[in-house]
C-alpha positions in Angstrom: -11.7 19.2 -59.0 -8.4 17.6 -58.1 -7.5 14.3 -59.8 -6.5 11.1 -57.9 -2.8 11.9 -58.3 -3.1 15.6 -57.4 -1.5 17.0 -54.2 -4.1 17.9 -51.6 -4.3 19.1 -48.0 -7.3 18.1 -45.9 -8.1 19.0 -42.2 -10.6 17.2 -40.0 -11.6 17.1 -36.3 -12.0 13.8 -34.5 -13.1 12.8 -31.0 -10.5 12.9 -28.2 -10.8 9.1 -27.8 -10.1 8.6 -31.5 -7.2 11.0 -31.3 -5.7 9.1 -28.4 -6.1 5.8 -30.4 -4.5 7.3 -33.5 -1.5 8.7 -31.6 -0.7 5.5 -29.8 2.6 5.4 -27.9 4.9 8.1 -29.3 2.7 8.5 -32.4 3.4 4.9 -33.4 -0.1 4.4 -34.8 0.1 7.6 -36.9 3.5 6.6 -38.3 2.2 3.2 -39.2 -0.8 4.8 -40.9 1.5 7.1 -42.9 3.6 4.2 -44.0 0.5 2.2 -45.3 -1.2 5.0 -47.2 1.7 7.1 -48.3 0.4 10.4 -46.9 1.7 12.9 -44.4 -0.5 13.1 -41.3 -0.2 15.5 -38.4 -2.2 15.4 -35.2 -2.6 18.5 -33.1 -4.9 17.8 -30.2 -8.0 16.3 -31.9 -7.3 18.1 -35.2 -5.9 16.1 -38.1 -4.0 17.5 -41.1 -3.5 15.2 -44.0 -1.3 16.0 -47.0 -0.6 13.9 -50.1 -2.3 12.8 -53.3 -6.1 12.7 -53.3 -5.9 8.9 -53.6 -3.6 8.6 -50.5 -5.7 11.0 -48.4 -8.9 9.1 -49.3 -7.2 5.8 -48.3 -6.1 7.5 -45.0 -9.6 8.7 -44.3 -11.0 5.3 -44.8 -8.6 3.8 -42.2 -9.3 6.7 -39.9 -13.0 6.1 -40.1 -12.4 2.4 -39.2 -10.2 3.5 -36.2 -12.9 5.9 -35.0 -15.6 3.3 -35.3 -13.5 0.7 -33.5 -12.7 3.2 -30.8 -16.4 4.0 -30.3 -16.9 0.2 -29.8 -14.2 0.1 -27.1 -11.7 -1.6 -29.2 -9.0 1.0 -30.3 -6.6 -0.8 -32.7 -2.9 -1.3 -31.9 -0.2 0.1 -34.3 0.3 -3.4 -35.7 -3.4 -3.6 -36.7 -3.2 -0.6 -39.0 -1.5 -2.6 -41.8 -4.2 -5.3 -41.5 -7.0 -2.6 -41.6 -5.5 -0.8 -44.6 -5.0 -4.1 -46.5 -8.5 -5.2 -45.7 -10.0 -1.9 -47.0 -8.2 -2.4 -50.3 -10.1 -5.7 -50.6 -13.3 -4.0 -49.5 -13.2 -5.8 -46.1 -14.1 -3.8 -43.0 -12.4 -4.4 -39.7 -15.5 -3.0 -38.0 -17.7 -5.7 -39.6 -15.3 -8.3 -38.4 -15.3 -6.8 -34.9 -19.1 -6.9 -34.7 -19.2 -10.7 -35.5 -19.0 -11.7 -31.8 -18.1 -15.3 -31.1 -17.8 -15.1 -27.3 -18.6 -12.4 -24.8 -17.9 -12.8 -21.1 -17.3 -10.5 -18.2 -13.6 -10.2 -19.0 -13.3 -11.1 -22.7 -14.9 -10.5 -26.0 -13.8 -12.6 -29.0 -14.4 -11.8 -32.7 -12.5 -12.7 -35.9 -9.8 -10.1 -36.8 -9.1 -11.1 -40.4 -11.3 -12.3 -43.4 -9.6 -15.7 -43.1 -10.6 -16.0 -39.5 -14.2 -15.0 -40.3 -14.2 -17.7 -43.1 -13.0 -20.2 -40.5 -15.7 -19.2 -37.9 -18.4 -19.4 -40.5 -17.1 -22.8 -41.6 -17.4 -24.1 -38.0 -20.9 -22.6 -37.7 -22.1 -24.3 -40.9 -20.3 -27.6 -41.0 -20.2 -30.7 -38.8 -16.4 -31.1 -39.3 -14.0 -28.2 -40.0 -10.3 -28.3 -40.7 -8.3 -25.1 -39.8 -4.9 -25.4 -41.5 -2.2 -22.7 -41.3 0.8 -21.2 -39.5 1.1 -20.4 -35.8 -0.6 -17.2 -34.6 -3.6 -17.4 -36.9 -6.0 -18.1 -34.1 -7.0 -21.6 -35.2 -7.1 -23.1 -31.7 -8.2 -20.0 -29.8 -11.2 -19.3 -32.1 -12.2 -23.0 -31.9 -12.1 -22.9 -28.1 -14.2 -19.7 -28.1 -16.9 -21.2 -30.2 -16.8 -24.4 -28.1 -17.1 -22.4 -24.9 -20.1 -20.5 -26.3 -21.8 -23.8 -27.4 -21.3 -25.2 -23.9 -22.5 -22.1 -22.2 -25.6 -22.0 -24.4 -26.2 -25.8 -23.9 -26.0 -26.5 -27.5 -23.5 -29.3 -26.6 -23.2 -31.3 -23.4 -19.4 -31.3 -23.3 -16.2 -30.1 -24.8 -13.5 -32.7 -25.6 -10.0 -31.6 -26.2 -7.4 -33.9 -27.7 -4.1 -33.9 -29.6 -1.4 -36.4 -30.4 1.4 -36.6 -27.9 4.1 -37.3 -30.4 6.9 -36.1 -28.2 6.1 -39.0 -25.8 5.3 -41.4 -28.6 1.9 -41.7 -27.0 3.6 -43.6 -24.2 2.2 -41.3 -21.5 2.9 -43.8 -18.7 6.5 -42.5 -18.6 5.2 -39.1 -17.4 4.6 -38.6 -13.7 1.1 -38.0 -12.2 -2.5 -38.9 -13.1 -3.9 -38.5 -16.7 -4.6 -34.8 -16.3 -1.0 -34.2 -15.2 0.3 -36.3 -18.1 -1.6 -34.6 -20.8 -1.3 -31.0 -19.4 2.0 -30.2 -21.3 0.3 -31.1 -24.6 -3.1 -29.4 -24.0 -1.9 -26.4 -22.1 -2.7 -23.9 -25.0 -6.2 -25.2 -25.0 -6.5 -24.9 -21.3 -5.1 -21.4 -21.3 -7.8 -20.3 -23.8 -10.5 -21.9 -21.8 -9.3 -20.2 -18.6 -9.2 -16.9 -20.4 -12.9 -17.2 -21.4 -14.6 -19.2 -18.6 -12.3 -18.6 -15.6 -10.2 -21.2 -13.8 -13.0 -22.1 -11.2 -15.6 -22.7 -13.8 -13.2 -24.8 -15.9 -12.3 -26.9 -12.8 -16.1 -27.4 -12.1 -16.7 -28.4 -15.8 -13.8 -30.9 -15.6 -15.1 -32.4 -12.4 -18.6 -32.9 -13.9 -17.1 -34.3 -17.2 -18.5 -31.4 -19.2 -14.9 -30.6 -20.3 -12.8 -33.7 -21.0 -9.2 -33.9 -22.0 -7.5 -37.0 -23.4 -4.6 -37.9 -25.6 -5.6 -39.1 -29.1 -4.7 -42.7 -28.2 -7.6 -42.7 -25.7 -10.2 -42.0 -28.4 -10.3 -45.4 -29.9 -13.6 -47.3 -29.5 -15.6 -44.3 -28.4 -18.6 -42.6 -30.0 -18.9 -38.9 -29.1 -22.5 -37.6 -29.1 -23.6 -34.0 -28.3 -20.0 -32.9 -28.0 -17.7 -30.2 -29.3 -14.5 -32.0 -30.2 -11.2 -30.1 -30.8 -8.3 -32.0 -32.3 -5.2 -29.8 -32.0 -1.8 -30.1 -33.6 -3.4 -32.6 -36.1 -0.4 -32.5 -38.4 1.2 -34.9 -36.0 -1.5 -37.6 -36.4 -0.9 -40.6 -38.6 -3.3 -41.4 -41.4 -4.7 -44.2 -39.2 -5.2 -41.9 -36.2 -6.9 -39.3 -38.3 -9.4 -41.8 -39.7 -10.0 -43.2 -36.2 -10.8 -39.8 -34.7 -13.0 -38.7 -37.6 -15.1 -41.9 -37.2 -15.6 -41.2 -33.5 -18.1 -38.4 -34.5 -21.6 -39.0 -33.0 -25.0 -37.3 -33.3 -25.3 -33.7 -32.4 -21.5 -33.2 -32.4 -19.2 -30.7 -34.0 -15.5 -31.4 -34.7 -12.7 -28.9 -35.4 -9.3 -30.2 -36.4 -6.4 -27.7 -36.4 -2.8 -28.0 -37.5 0.1 -26.6 -39.4 1.3 -28.9 -42.2 4.7 -27.2 -42.3 5.5 -28.4 -38.7 5.1 -32.1 -38.9 7.0 -33.9 -36.1 6.3 -37.5 -37.1 9.1 -39.9 -37.8 10.6 -39.6 -41.3 8.6 -41.6 -43.8 5.3 -41.3 -41.8 2.7 -39.3 -43.7 0.7 -36.8 -41.8 -2.9 -37.7 -41.3 -3.8 -34.0 -41.7 -2.2 -33.8 -45.2 -4.0 -37.0 -46.2 -7.4 -35.8 -44.9 -7.0 -32.5 -46.7 -6.6 -34.4 -50.0 -9.2 -37.1 -49.4 -12.0 -35.0 -47.9 -11.8 -31.9 -50.1 -15.3 -31.3 -51.5 -17.1 -33.7 -49.1 -20.4 -32.2 -48.0 -20.6 -30.9 -44.4 -16.8 -30.8 -44.1 -15.2 -27.4 -44.3 -11.5 -26.9 -45.0 -10.1 -23.4 -44.3 -6.5 -22.5 -45.1 -4.8 -19.6 -43.3 -2.0 -17.5 -44.7 0.5 -15.1 -43.3 -2.0 -12.3 -43.6 -4.1 -14.0 -40.8 -1.2 -14.0 -38.3 -2.3 -12.0 -35.3 1.1 -11.6 -33.7 4.1 -9.3 -34.1 4.3 -8.4 -37.8 7.8 -10.0 -37.9 6.0 -13.3 -37.5 4.2 -12.8 -40.8 7.5 -12.0 -42.5 9.0 -15.2 -41.0 6.1 -17.3 -42.3 6.4 -15.8 -45.7 10.2 -16.4 -45.8 9.7 -20.1 -44.9 7.0 -20.5 -47.5 9.2 -18.9 -50.2 12.0 -21.3 -49.1 9.7 -24.3 -49.4 8.7 -23.2 -52.9 12.3 -22.9 -54.0 13.2 -26.2 -52.5 10.3 -27.9 -54.3 11.3 -26.3 -57.6 14.9 -27.5 -57.1 13.7 -31.0 -56.3 11.5 -31.0 -59.4 14.5 -30.0 -61.6 16.6 -32.8 -60.1 13.8 -35.3 -60.7 13.5 -34.1 -64.3 17.3 -34.4 -64.8 17.4 -37.9 -63.4 14.4 -38.9 -65.7 16.2 -37.5 -68.7 19.4 -39.4 -67.9 17.6 -42.8 -67.5 
């Protein structure tokens, strides 16, 4: 029997649909698979020829099995997904299992987590009254929260969805913007609206807005309210002040769920103002019925270059913090 490092050649037949998915455009998916498993893979019709070490071929076969299973479910992966599938299998995490954890299913859209981090976030929302989703852009924080909210409203588990975020660019002085309240907050809440339109359709969203079952408001309008039987999404929460964060958290009423999302590396508050999201993360860690999920670059579901950009900025932040610590130590030694 060949050892794990021995050279091997293996040939298998797959379905035509799976072969099409594996080929991708100009064999892009196959090339990405080869890069991730370090094996040579040739596709002739629906016949696959794999060459490499036994270990590499076994890894390739595991990814191919996932691709076949996803294709059978009507969700053939894109080339950019292969790295995520291969990486997940190394951690014993199946892309098929993620795909089968459906959050929202409509006539035109089906939403499920795509990474273990996203699944942890979804489960946190399911099992906690308040959940914080903290991480870089492109990790699905807002989109998944909207999907769960849409499902809760459609299944009548809540009476309404409330969308809010701080309008820091306008300094919360929305009176300077033209139009009614909806027109004023639209630039700030457009990503949330886009997600709702994708899932429910523009006509249904408009009907829900008219009935008050979907409500949008800047964070400044939350003061003094108690929100019962609601699904509340606070987006871009890194731009809340500590006072605003405490205020919105204490609006929570009976039968409600609150999801607070933000990226602590993109705070737009005035210099010297501490982010309410950073404070809440520290103060509420370990409090029962509050979930805090932190996303990493591996959860970014965008062009793979975005993950590299996120990693580069994180590395730069670490280096800057180290340099600052050295300077503080040198000043302390000189005093």
